[in-house]
C-alpha positions as CSV (number, residue, x, y, z in Angstrom):
1,M,-12.5,-12.3,18.4
2,W,-10.0,-14.1,16.2
3,L,-11.0,-17.3,14.4
4,I,-7.9,-19.2,13.1
5,V,-7.9,-22.5,11.2
6,Y,-5.0,-24.8,11.0
7,A,-4.9,-26.8,7.7
8,H,-2.4,-29.6,7.2
9,D,-2.0,-29.0,3.5
10,H,-1.3,-25.6,1.9
11,H,-3.3,-26.6,-1.2
12,L,-6.5,-26.5,0.9
13,L,-7.3,-22.9,-0.4
14,D,-6.3,-23.5,-4.0
15,R,-8.9,-22.0,-6.4
16,D,-9.3,-25.4,-8.1
17,N,-10.0,-27.3,-4.9
18,P,-13.4,-29.0,-5.5
19,Y,-14.5,-28.6,-1.9
20,N,-14.2,-24.8,-2.0
21,Y,-12.9,-24.2,1.5
22,N,-12.5,-20.6,0.7
23,E,-16.3,-20.1,0.7
24,L,-16.8,-22.3,3.8
25,F,-14.2,-20.4,5.8
26,S,-15.6,-17.0,4.6
27,K,-19.1,-18.0,5.6
28,N,-17.9,-18.9,9.1
29,K,-15.9,-15.6,9.4
30,V,-12.5,-17.2,9.6
31,N,-9.8,-14.5,9.8
32,L,-6.6,-16.5,9.3
33,V,-5.6,-19.8,7.8
34,L,-2.4,-21.4,9.1
35,S,-1.2,-24.0,6.7
36,G,1.5,-26.8,6.8
37,H,3.0,-29.2,4.3
38,E,5.2,-26.6,2.5
39,H,8.6,-28.1,1.7
40,F,10.6,-24.9,1.2
41,F,10.9,-21.6,2.9
42,E,9.1,-18.6,1.2
43,E,10.0,-15.1,2.3
44,I,6.5,-13.8,1.4
45,P,4.0,-16.5,2.2
46,Y,2.1,-18.1,-0.6
47,V,2.3,-16.0,-3.7
48,K,1.3,-18.6,-6.3
49,E,-0.5,-16.8,-9.2
50,Y,-3.6,-19.0,-9.3
51,N,-4.4,-18.6,-5.6
52,P,-6.7,-15.8,-4.5
53,I,-5.4,-15.7,-0.9
54,R,-2.3,-13.6,-1.0
55,L,-0.2,-11.6,1.4
56,M,1.3,-8.6,-0.4
57,K,4.3,-6.5,0.4
58,E,2.1,-3.4,0.2
59,N,0.6,-4.5,3.5
60,K,-3.0,-4.9,2.2
61,I,-5.2,-7.6,0.9
62,L,-5.1,-7.7,-2.8
63,E,-8.0,-6.0,-4.5
64,G,-10.2,-8.7,-5.9
65,N,-9.6,-11.1,-2.9
66,K,-13.2,-12.4,-2.9
67,Y,-13.1,-14.1,0.4
68,D,-11.0,-11.7,2.5
69,L,-8.9,-14.5,3.9
70,I,-5.1,-14.5,4.6
71,Q,-3.0,-17.7,4.6
72,I,0.4,-18.2,6.3
73,I,2.5,-21.2,5.3
74,S,4.4,-22.6,8.3
75,G,5.5,-26.0,6.8
76,T,5.3,-29.5,8.1
77,A,7.2,-29.6,11.4
78,G,8.8,-26.3,10.3
79,Y,9.8,-24.9,7.0
80,G,11.2,-28.0,5.5
81,D,13.7,-27.8,2.6
82,N,14.2,-29.0,-1.0
83,D,17.8,-29.9,-0.9
84,G,17.2,-33.6,-0.6
85,G,16.2,-34.0,-4.3
86,D,12.7,-34.9,-3.4
87,S,10.3,-32.0,-3.2
88,A,8.0,-34.1,-1.0
89,A,10.7,-35.2,1.4
90,P,10.0,-34.8,5.1
91,S,11.2,-31.7,6.8
92,K,14.8,-31.7,8.0
93,R,14.8,-28.2,9.3
94,P,12.3,-28.0,12.1
95,G,10.8,-24.6,13.0
96,F,7.6,-23.2,14.2
97,T,5.3,-20.1,14.0
98,Y,4.5,-18.3,17.3
99,F,1.4,-16.1,17.6
100,E,0.6,-13.4,20.2
101,I,-2.9,-11.8,20.3
102,K,-3.7,-8.5,22.0
103,G,-7.1,-7.1,21.3
104,K,-7.3,-6.5,17.6
105,N,-3.6,-7.0,17.0
106,L,-2.1,-10.4,16.2
107,S,1.7,-10.6,16.1
108,Y,3.4,-13.6,14.5
109,Y,7.0,-14.8,14.5
110,K,8.3,-17.6,12.1
111,Y,11.3,-19.4,13.6
112,D,13.8,-21.4,11.6
113,T,16.7,-23.7,12.6
114,F,19.3,-22.8,10.0
115,E,20.3,-19.7,8.2
116,C,19.4,-20.3,4.5
117,G,20.7,-18.8,1.3
118,T,18.8,-17.6,-1.7
119,N,18.6,-21.2,-2.9
120,N,16.5,-22.1,0.2
121,K,19.4,-24.4,1.4
122,P,21.3,-24.0,4.7
123,K,23.9,-21.5,4.0
124,Y,26.6,-23.0,6.3
125,G,25.5,-26.7,6.1
126,R,23.6,-28.7,8.7
127,S,26.4,-28.7,11.3
128,L,25.8,-25.1,12.3
129,V,22.5,-24.7,14.1
130,N,21.3,-21.1,14.2
131,P,17.7,-20.8,15.6
132,H,16.4,-17.4,14.6
133,I,13.3,-15.4,13.6
134,E,13.2,-15.6,9.8
135,E,10.1,-13.4,9.4
136,K,7.7,-11.5,11.6
137,G,4.6,-9.3,11.2
138,V,1.5,-7.9,12.7
139,F,-2.1,-8.2,11.6
140,I,-4.8,-5.8,12.7
141,Q,-8.6,-6.3,12.4
142,K,-10.2,-3.4,10.6
143,N,-13.8,-3.2,9.2
144,K,-14.1,-7.0,9.5
145,K,-11.0,-7.4,7.4
146,L,-7.4,-8.2,8.2
147,L,-4.5,-5.9,7.3
148,K,-0.9,-6.9,7.5
149,L,1.6,-4.4,9.0
150,D,5.3,-4.5,9.2
151,E,5.1,-2.7,12.5
152,S,5.0,-3.5,16.2
153,P,1.7,-3.0,18.0
154,V,1.1,0.5,19.3
155,E,1.0,1.2,23.1
156,I,-2.3,2.2,24.6
157,G,-2.6,6.1,24.5
158,Q,-0.1,6.4,21.7
159,H,-0.7,7.5,18.1
160,K,2.0,6.2,15.7
161,I,2.3,8.5,12.6
162,I,3.9,6.9,9.5
163,V,4.7,9.5,6.8
164,E,5.6,8.4,3.3
165,T,7.3,11.0,1.2
166,G,6.8,10.4,-2.6
167,N,9.3,9.6,-5.2
168,A,8.7,12.5,-7.6
169,V,11.7,14.5,-8.6
170,Y,12.6,16.9,-5.6
171,S,9.9,15.3,-3.4
172,G,11.9,15.7,-0.2
173,T,11.9,18.8,2.0
174,D,13.9,20.6,4.7
175,A,10.8,22.4,6.0
176,N,9.1,21.8,9.3
177,I,6.0,19.5,9.0
178,Y,2.9,19.9,11.2
179,V,-0.2,17.7,11.4
180,K,-3.7,18.3,13.0
181,L,-5.9,15.4,13.8
182,Y,-9.7,15.5,13.6
183,G,-11.3,12.8,15.7
184,E,-14.9,11.7,16.5
185,L,-14.6,13.1,20.0
186,E,-12.3,16.1,19.7
187,N,-9.5,17.6,17.6
188,T,-5.8,18.4,18.3
189,E,-3.9,21.5,17.6
190,F,-1.2,21.5,14.9
191,L,1.5,19.2,16.2
192,K,5.0,19.3,14.9
193,L,6.4,16.0,13.6
194,D,9.8,16.4,15.2
195,G,12.2,13.7,14.3
196,E,15.8,13.5,13.1
197,E,17.7,15.4,10.4
198,G,17.1,13.7,7.1
199,D,13.3,13.1,7.7
200,F,11.0,13.7,4.8
201,E,13.5,12.9,2.0
202,N,12.6,11.4,-1.3
203,S,10.9,7.9,-1.1
204,K,11.6,7.9,2.7
205,R,9.2,6.4,5.3
206,D,9.4,8.2,8.7
207,I,7.7,7.3,12.0
208,F,6.7,9.6,14.8
209,Y,4.9,8.9,18.1
210,L,2.4,11.3,19.6
211,N,1.1,10.9,23.1
212,I,-2.4,12.6,23.1
213,N,-5.7,12.1,24.7
214,N,-8.3,9.7,23.2
215,I,-9.8,11.7,20.4
216,G,-11.9,8.8,18.9
217,K,-11.6,7.5,15.4
218,I,-9.7,9.9,13.2
219,E,-11.8,11.2,10.4
220,K,-9.5,13.7,8.6
221,I,-6.2,15.4,9.0
222,Q,-4.6,18.7,8.1
223,I,-1.0,18.7,7.0
224,K,1.2,21.8,6.5
225,Q,4.8,22.8,6.0
226,D,6.3,26.2,6.9
227,G,8.5,26.7,3.8
228,S,11.7,26.8,5.9
229,G,15.0,25.3,4.8
230,E,16.9,25.3,1.5
231,D,14.5,22.9,-0.2
232,S,11.0,23.5,1.1
233,G,8.8,21.9,-1.6
234,W,7.3,18.6,-0.4
235,F,5.5,15.8,-2.2
236,L,3.4,13.7,0.3
237,Q,2.4,10.2,-0.8
238,K,0.5,9.0,2.3
239,I,0.1,9.2,6.0
240,S,-1.0,6.2,8.2
241,I,-2.0,6.6,11.8
242,L,-2.0,3.6,14.2
243,T,-3.4,3.3,17.7
244,D,-3.7,0.2,19.8
245,S,-7.0,-0.7,18.1
246,T,-7.3,1.2,14.8
247,I,-5.4,2.1,11.6
248,S,-6.4,5.1,9.5
249,S,-5.0,5.9,6.1
250,F,-4.8,9.3,4.4
251,T,-3.5,9.1,0.8
252,A,-2.3,12.4,-0.6
253,Q,-0.4,11.8,-3.9
254,R,0.2,15.5,-4.2
255,W,2.4,18.4,-3.4
256,I,1.9,20.2,0.0
257,P,2.3,24.0,-0.5
258,E,3.7,26.3,2.1
259,G,1.0,28.0,4.2
260,E,-0.8,28.3,7.5
261,I,-3.9,26.5,6.5
262,G,-2.4,23.4,5.0
263,E,-4.0,20.6,3.0
264,T,-7.0,18.7,4.4
265,I,-7.1,14.9,3.7
266,I,-10.1,12.8,4.6
267,E,-9.6,9.2,5.7
268,D,-9.4,6.9,2.8
269,S,-12.4,4.7,3.7
270,R,-14.6,7.8,3.7
271,R,-13.6,8.9,0.2
272,I,-14.6,7.9,-3.3
273,K,-12.1,6.0,-5.3
274,Y,-11.7,6.2,-9.1
275,K,-9.6,3.8,-11.2
276,V,-7.7,5.7,-13.9
277,E,-6.3,3.7,-16.8
278,V,-3.6,5.4,-18.9
279,K,-2.4,4.3,-22.3
280,T,0.8,5.8,-23.8
281,G,0.9,6.1,-27.5
282,T,3.0,4.1,-30.0
283,V,4.5,6.8,-32.1
284,D,8.3,7.2,-31.9
285,F,9.6,8.5,-28.5
286,S,6.1,8.4,-26.9
287,G,7.4,7.3,-23.5
288,T,8.4,9.6,-20.7
289,D,10.1,9.6,-17.3
290,S,8.2,12.6,-16.2
291,G,5.7,12.7,-13.4
292,I,2.0,12.7,-14.6
293,Y,-0.8,14.3,-12.6
294,I,-4.6,14.2,-13.1
295,K,-7.7,16.0,-11.9
296,L,-11.3,14.9,-12.5
297,F,-14.3,17.1,-13.2
298,G,-17.8,15.8,-12.8
299,A,-21.4,16.9,-12.7
300,N,-21.2,17.2,-8.9
301,G,-17.8,18.8,-8.5
302,N,-14.1,18.1,-9.0
303,S,-11.4,16.0,-7.3
304,L,-9.7,19.1,-5.8
305,S,-5.9,18.9,-6.1
306,L,-3.9,17.4,-9.0
307,Q,-3.0,13.9,-7.9
308,R,0.1,12.1,-9.2
309,L,-0.4,8.8,-10.9
310,N,2.1,7.0,-8.7
311,P,4.5,4.9,-10.8
312,I,4.2,1.1,-10.3
313,N,7.6,0.1,-11.6
314,G,9.3,3.3,-12.7
315,N,8.6,2.6,-16.4
316,D,4.8,3.2,-16.5
317,F,4.6,5.6,-19.3
318,E,6.7,3.8,-21.9
319,N,5.8,3.4,-25.6
320,G,2.5,1.5,-25.9
321,V,2.2,0.7,-22.2
322,K,-1.1,0.7,-20.3
323,H,-1.3,1.0,-16.5
324,S,-4.0,1.6,-13.9
325,Y,-4.0,3.8,-10.8
326,I,-6.3,4.8,-8.0
327,I,-7.1,8.4,-7.2
328,Y,-9.4,9.8,-4.5
329,S,-12.2,12.3,-4.3
330,D,-13.9,13.7,-1.2
331,R,-17.3,13.3,-2.9
332,D,-19.1,11.3,-5.6
333,L,-18.4,13.4,-8.8
334,G,-21.3,12.0,-10.8
335,V,-20.8,11.8,-14.5
336,I,-17.1,12.6,-15.4
337,N,-17.1,15.0,-18.3
338,E,-13.6,16.6,-18.1
339,I,-10.1,15.7,-17.0
340,C,-7.0,17.8,-16.7
341,I,-3.6,16.2,-17.1
342,E,-0.2,17.7,-16.2
343,S,3.3,16.5,-16.9
344,D,6.1,18.0,-14.8
345,G,8.5,17.8,-17.7
346,K,11.2,16.3,-15.6
347,G,13.5,13.3,-16.2
348,N,15.7,12.2,-19.1
349,N,12.8,12.0,-21.6
350,P,10.3,14.7,-20.6
351,G,8.2,14.5,-23.8
352,W,5.1,12.2,-23.6
353,F,2.5,11.2,-26.1
354,C,-0.7,10.1,-24.4
355,D,-3.1,8.0,-26.5
356,E,-6.1,7.5,-24.1
357,I,-7.3,7.8,-20.5
358,T,-10.2,5.8,-19.1
359,V,-11.9,6.7,-15.7
360,K,-13.9,4.1,-14.0
361,S,-16.1,4.7,-10.9
362,M,-16.8,2.3,-8.0
363,E,-20.2,1.7,-9.7
364,E,-18.4,0.5,-12.8
365,E,-19.4,3.5,-14.8
366,K,-16.7,4.0,-17.5
367,Y,-15.6,7.3,-19.1
368,T,-13.1,7.2,-21.9
369,F,-11.1,10.3,-23.1
370,S,-9.3,10.2,-26.4
371,I,-6.2,12.4,-25.7
372,D,-4.0,11.7,-28.8
373,S,-1.6,14.6,-27.8
374,W,2.0,15.4,-27.0
375,F,2.9,16.8,-23.5
376,K,6.0,18.9,-23.9
377,D,7.3,22.4,-24.0
378,S,4.2,24.8,-23.6
379,S,1.7,21.9,-23.6
380,L,2.5,20.3,-20.2
381,Y,-0.9,21.1,-18.9
382,Q,-4.0,20.1,-20.9
383,C,-7.7,19.6,-20.3
384,H,-9.8,17.3,-22.3
385,F,-13.6,16.7,-22.6
386,R,-15.4,13.6,-23.6
């Protein structure tokens, strides 16, 4: 069931609203808030810094969204505009938002009357009417939350496989890729992800459709590559699997070696997440363009493979910069007493001076490691104890 609220004014969900509609809507299990009274078009709906209800490009609700609500701005009688000189002027560009609900999928389409430029004004004046879809998207209900997709709903009986190759140096591969799905009801064999030439290239997002029997909710996958082709090494960032009623995510953040067994990845919601905060030093030339990887060791085991700290903006490990990352473990590691870090030594500035790394568990336990070391030449792989 979907519960959608229409609110005339987009300020209704502002954090400083004294009536706290966020809490009221959350208590009544509202999924979606459709708001009006916006006087200009926004490509990504409502990204004001002070508002906790955000729709992010990463297709997920921002961590820390206390109320698990999503808001879409439709505008008063459409998107409106701000080219009349008065930001509160009535809309002169009528449009509307259309919704289509099928089971747990909700598709939306935002229509506008004129094609607008980057300044939010009609690009060709008001004389040329051009009704068109300015934005569209899909929401899916999952674990009582709402996730935004940039995909069309999946047909019944289909499994849509979205493969995201990483952006590490030489991430792409010419090898054949195979996946095996483990469901609640049964498992598949290894299935070849057969697409087009040029799949699985650096930073590329490839989509495949598999028509298989209902195997129930997918709990884990095995992924392997056969080592064929001129460039067979492959860095996998993530695989998402969509059905008509579920979405499952499998974050890898690691290299997939050649072999018959492949790498096993458990579904993200069944794994333990750790927040890793990395601080680069401030001595001269501390920063690096190299890829940085980490592995955690705790009282109850280790986090298996080295996982790459996926760059947020491409300049994560610059002099004095501090950034946080999420890595996954198949089990609760207990007290973290050791970490191993590796630099791949690639890029224009391969040397890196790491000052400190802090690991935080979901229970807010905090483990700080003073690194105070260079990673270069023969010291690209180092282990440190607390």
